[in-house]
Kinemage of the C-alpha trace (Angstrom):
@kinemage 1
@onewidth
@group {chain A} dominant
@subgroup {mainchain}
@vectorlist {calphas} color= white
{ca unk a 1} P 5.013 -13.655 -10.456
{ca unk a 2} L 5.325 -10.226 -8.839
{ca unk a 3} L 7.598 -9.543 -5.887
{ca unk a 4} L 5.633 -7.637 -3.229
{ca unk a 5} L 6.591 -5.488 -0.251
{ca unk a 6} L 3.919 -5.478 2.481
{ca unk a 7} L 3.903 -2.314 4.588
{ca unk a 8} L 1.993 -2.514 7.872
{ca unk a 9} L 2.015 -1.749 11.607
{ca unk a 10} L 3.859 -4.755 13.009
{ca unk a 11} L 2.458 -4.529 16.549
{ca unk a 12} L -1.212 -4.042 15.621
{ca unk a 13} L -1.721 -5.734 12.271
{ca unk a 14} L 0.695 -8.677 12.088
{ca unk a 15} L -2.174 -11.169 11.919
{ca unk a 16} L -3.434 -9.669 8.653
{ca unk a 17} L -0.032 -9.937 7.037
{ca unk a 18} L 0.123 -13.568 8.186
{ca unk a 19} L -3.353 -14.251 6.782
{ca unk a 20} L -2.356 -12.687 3.472
{ca unk a 21} L 0.819 -14.785 3.319
{ca unk a 22} L -1.065 -17.937 4.277
{ca unk a 23} L -3.512 -17.308 1.434
{ca unk a 24} L -0.573 -16.663 -0.877
{ca unk a 25} L 1.033 -19.980 0.105
{ca unk a 26} L -2.140 -21.706 -1.035
{ca unk a 27} L -2.659 -19.765 -4.278
{ca unk a 28} L 0.926 -18.671 -5.148
{ca unk a 29} L 0.054 -15.133 -6.272
{ca unk a 30} L 3.234 -13.238 -5.370
{ca unk a 31} L 6.689 -13.448 -3.818
{ca unk a 32} L 6.950 -11.820 -0.395
{ca unk a 33} L 9.837 -9.360 -0.207
{ca unk a 34} L 8.781 -7.443 2.895
{ca unk a 35} L 10.388 -6.840 6.275
{ca unk a 36} L 9.289 -9.175 9.047
{ca unk a 37} L 9.445 -8.612 12.778
{ca unk a 38} L 13.064 -8.896 13.931
{ca unk a 39} L 14.586 -8.577 10.452
{ca unk a 40} L 16.021 -5.129 11.191
{ca unk a 41} L 17.712 -4.308 14.487
{ca unk a 42} L 16.079 -1.611 16.599
{ca unk a 43} L 19.588 -0.526 17.585
{ca unk a 44} L 20.254 0.935 14.131
{ca unk a 45} L 19.839 4.657 13.597
{ca unk a 46} L 16.733 5.913 11.797
{ca unk a 47} L 18.781 6.736 8.712
{ca unk a 48} L 20.392 3.265 8.684
{ca unk a 49} L 16.951 1.639 8.924
{ca unk a 50} L 15.629 3.840 6.119
{ca unk a 51} L 18.563 2.964 3.847
{ca unk a 52} L 18.260 -0.734 4.680
{ca unk a 53} L 14.535 -0.802 3.829
{ca unk a 54} L 15.078 1.128 0.605
{ca unk a 55} L 18.215 -0.584 -0.690
{ca unk a 56} L 17.812 -4.147 0.569
{ca unk a 57} L 14.050 -4.734 0.482
{ca unk a 58} L 12.296 -2.279 -1.843
{ca unk a 59} L 14.961 -2.613 -4.545
{ca unk a 60} L 13.788 -6.152 -5.288
{ca unk a 61} L 10.032 -5.481 -5.261
{ca unk a 62} L 7.718 -3.888 -7.826
{ca unk a 63} L 4.470 -3.631 -5.818
{ca unk a 64} L 3.842 -2.249 -2.330
{ca unk a 65} L 0.741 -3.391 -0.458
{ca unk a 66} L -0.172 -1.081 2.408
{ca unk a 67} L -2.321 -2.670 5.116
{ca unk a 68} L -4.126 0.154 6.926
{ca unk a 69} L -5.202 -0.190 10.525
{ca unk a 70} L -6.085 2.492 13.061
{ca unk a 71} L -2.442 3.374 13.938
{ca unk a 72} L -0.824 2.952 10.509
{ca unk a 73} L -0.684 6.631 9.568
{ca unk a 74} L 1.274 7.472 12.723
{ca unk a 75} L 4.279 5.247 11.972
{ca unk a 76} L 7.411 6.839 10.538
{ca unk a 77} L 8.732 3.571 9.094
{ca unk a 78} L 5.548 3.116 7.081
{ca unk a 79} L 5.883 6.653 5.746
{ca unk a 80} L 9.480 5.901 4.709
{ca unk a 81} L 8.391 2.718 2.961
{ca unk a 82} L 5.678 4.562 1.044
{ca unk a 83} L 7.975 7.440 0.095
{ca unk a 84} L 10.645 5.031 -1.135
{ca unk a 85} L 8.034 3.110 -3.130
{ca unk a 86} L 7.132 6.295 -5.001
{ca unk a 87} L 10.542 7.341 -6.282
{ca unk a 88} L 12.970 6.165 -8.925
{ca unk a 89} L 16.280 5.967 -7.110
{ca unk a 90} L 19.701 4.763 -8.201
{ca unk a 91} L 19.000 1.325 -6.751
{ca unk a 92} L 15.246 0.910 -6.289
{ca unk a 93} L 12.587 1.902 -8.848
{ca unk a 94} L 9.085 3.120 -8.088
{ca unk a 95} L 6.453 0.513 -7.363
{ca unk a 96} L 2.759 0.128 -7.949
{ca unk a 97} L 0.827 0.698 -4.709
{ca unk a 98} L -2.288 -1.074 -3.418
{ca unk a 99} L -3.978 0.127 -0.220
{ca unk a 100} L -6.089 -2.327 1.792
{ca unk a 101} L -8.132 -0.948 4.695
{ca unk a 102} L -8.410 -3.455 7.538
{ca unk a 103} L -11.577 -4.308 9.513
{ca unk a 104} L -10.407 -2.250 12.499
{ca unk a 105} L -10.918 0.948 10.467
{ca unk a 106} L -14.596 0.180 9.738
{ca unk a 107} L -14.044 1.697 6.310
{ca unk a 108} L -16.758 1.122 3.714
{ca unk a 109} L -15.295 3.318 0.966
{ca unk a 110} L -12.972 2.329 -1.862
{ca unk a 111} L -11.171 4.003 -4.752
{ca unk a 112} L -10.734 2.406 -8.193
{ca unk a 113} L -8.038 3.837 -10.466
{ca unk a 114} L -7.119 1.099 -12.952
{ca unk a 115} L -8.818 0.166 -16.219
{ca unk a 116} L -11.667 -2.331 -15.683
{ca unk a 117} L -11.219 -2.221 -11.899
{ca unk a 118} L -14.786 -1.163 -11.197
{ca unk a 119} L -16.168 -4.113 -13.165
{ca unk a 120} L -13.661 -6.666 -11.838
{ca unk a 121} L -13.580 -5.748 -8.146
{ca unk a 122} L -16.933 -4.028 -7.586
{ca unk a 123} L -19.492 -5.551 -9.969
{ca unk a 124} L -22.212 -4.925 -7.368
{ca unk a 125} L -21.603 -1.151 -7.262
{ca unk a 126} L -23.589 0.916 -9.761
{ca unk a 127} L -23.253 4.430 -8.309
{ca unk a 128} L -19.790 6.024 -8.262
{ca unk a 129} L -18.782 9.436 -6.916
{ca unk a 130} L -15.769 11.492 -7.987
{ca unk a 131} L -13.886 13.071 -5.070
{ca unk a 132} L -11.733 16.148 -5.657
{ca unk a 133} L -11.157 17.603 -2.197
{ca unk a 134} L -8.701 16.628 0.503
{ca unk a 135} L -11.270 17.204 3.234
{ca unk a 136} L -13.638 14.679 1.673
{ca unk a 137} L -10.870 12.069 1.345
{ca unk a 138} L -9.876 12.629 4.976
{ca unk a 139} L -13.497 12.268 6.044
{ca unk a 140} L -13.883 8.990 4.143
{ca unk a 141} L -10.446 7.636 5.006
{ca unk a 142} L -9.496 9.010 8.453
{ca unk a 143} L -6.804 6.357 8.954
{ca unk a 144} L -4.959 6.681 5.647
{ca unk a 145} L -1.439 8.154 5.790
{ca unk a 146} L -1.216 11.748 4.565
{ca unk a 147} L 1.132 10.642 1.788
{ca unk a 148} L -1.575 8.376 0.383
{ca unk a 149} L -4.177 11.160 0.551
{ca unk a 150} L -1.736 13.402 -1.371
{ca unk a 151} L -1.744 10.858 -4.154
{ca unk a 152} L -5.443 10.073 -4.194
{ca unk a 153} L -5.823 13.712 -5.199
{ca unk a 154} L -3.563 13.061 -8.187
{ca unk a 155} L -5.199 10.835 -10.798
{ca unk a 156} L -1.842 10.076 -12.436
{ca unk a 157} L -0.722 8.295 -9.266
{ca unk a 158} L -3.134 5.380 -9.795
{ca unk a 159} L -3.336 4.146 -6.213
{ca unk a 160} L -6.282 1.853 -5.523
{ca unk a 161} L -7.894 1.605 -2.093
{ca unk a 162} L -9.969 -1.456 -1.295
{ca unk a 163} L -11.359 -3.173 1.799
{ca unk a 164} L -9.955 -6.325 3.351
{ca unk a 165} L -13.257 -8.155 2.871
{ca unk a 166} L -13.137 -7.497 -0.892
{ca unk a 167} L -9.892 -9.433 -1.363
{ca unk a 168} L -9.946 -11.852 1.586
{ca unk a 169} L -9.772 -15.336 0.123
{ca unk a 170} L -10.471 -14.027 -3.386
{ca unk a 171} L -7.693 -15.071 -5.743
{ca unk a 172} L -9.107 -13.407 -8.863
{ca unk a 173} L -9.608 -9.976 -7.286
{ca unk a 174} L -6.246 -9.871 -5.563
{ca unk a 175} L -4.453 -11.046 -8.689
{ca unk a 176} L -6.232 -8.388 -10.754
{ca unk a 177} L -5.071 -5.659 -8.354
{ca unk a 178} L -1.515 -7.001 -8.347
{ca unk a 179} L -1.351 -7.166 -12.128
{ca unk a 180} L -2.911 -3.714 -12.535
{ca unk a 181} L -0.567 -2.081 -10.018
{ca unk a 182} L 2.408 -3.746 -11.685
{ca unk a 183} L 1.382 -2.821 -15.232
{ca unk a 184} L 0.671 0.820 -14.355
{ca unk a 185} L 3.634 1.409 -12.057
{ca unk a 186} L 6.012 2.949 -14.596
{ca unk a 187} L 3.405 5.440 -15.812
{ca unk a 188} L 2.415 6.509 -12.291
{ca unk a 189} L 3.289 10.092 -11.441
{ca unk a 190} L 3.382 10.240 -7.661
{ca unk a 191} L 3.194 13.327 -5.490
{ca unk a 192} L 6.443 13.135 -3.492
{ca unk a 193} L 6.585 16.688 -2.135
{ca unk a 194} L 5.901 15.723 1.491
{ca unk a 195} L 9.011 15.400 3.726
{ca unk a 196} L 9.413 12.003 5.345
{ca unk a 197} L 8.166 11.703 8.923
{ca unk a 198} L 10.907 12.187 11.504
{ca unk a 199} L 9.044 10.535 14.363
{ca unk a 200} L 5.972 8.490 15.161
{ca unk a 201} L 2.953 10.642 15.921
């Protein structure tokens, strides 16, 4: 069973993390290794928080699930979690990444990057479009963090973006995405050029 780090905006989107964990309790799909509200003191410096997330939480996980709401892209801690998930460090190794857009974003688009993903997750979709421009990704996904957009432009990164309603209560689809992200994680070549956010925007 995969150990998963869930990255999300704690104030806005806690209920979706709780729903995901409740579903996981029922189906036993993964082990939760993410930070919960109150786990890390707000009195720590930014650098201490960043090191704690990287070395104490991400070091034990192999998949990062990013839950995307309307404020997610503005949060520096989320950017740090994503950046740390994309690098091979001395302690933590890079993870597979799954992006789930939440209902608040009203997003109807999705991106499939793994073998057989189109057939397994989107059997009802027969017309696919290849996107090669940043402007088009930003138009389709206005709430995605810039770091994720960087990597959607890089096919070797293999980051899938799906909608909450595609995986909500669906054991087979979520398990497929978890397995695919895990299996492809070591061959992913992430774009890590972007400096980490210094402040919330």
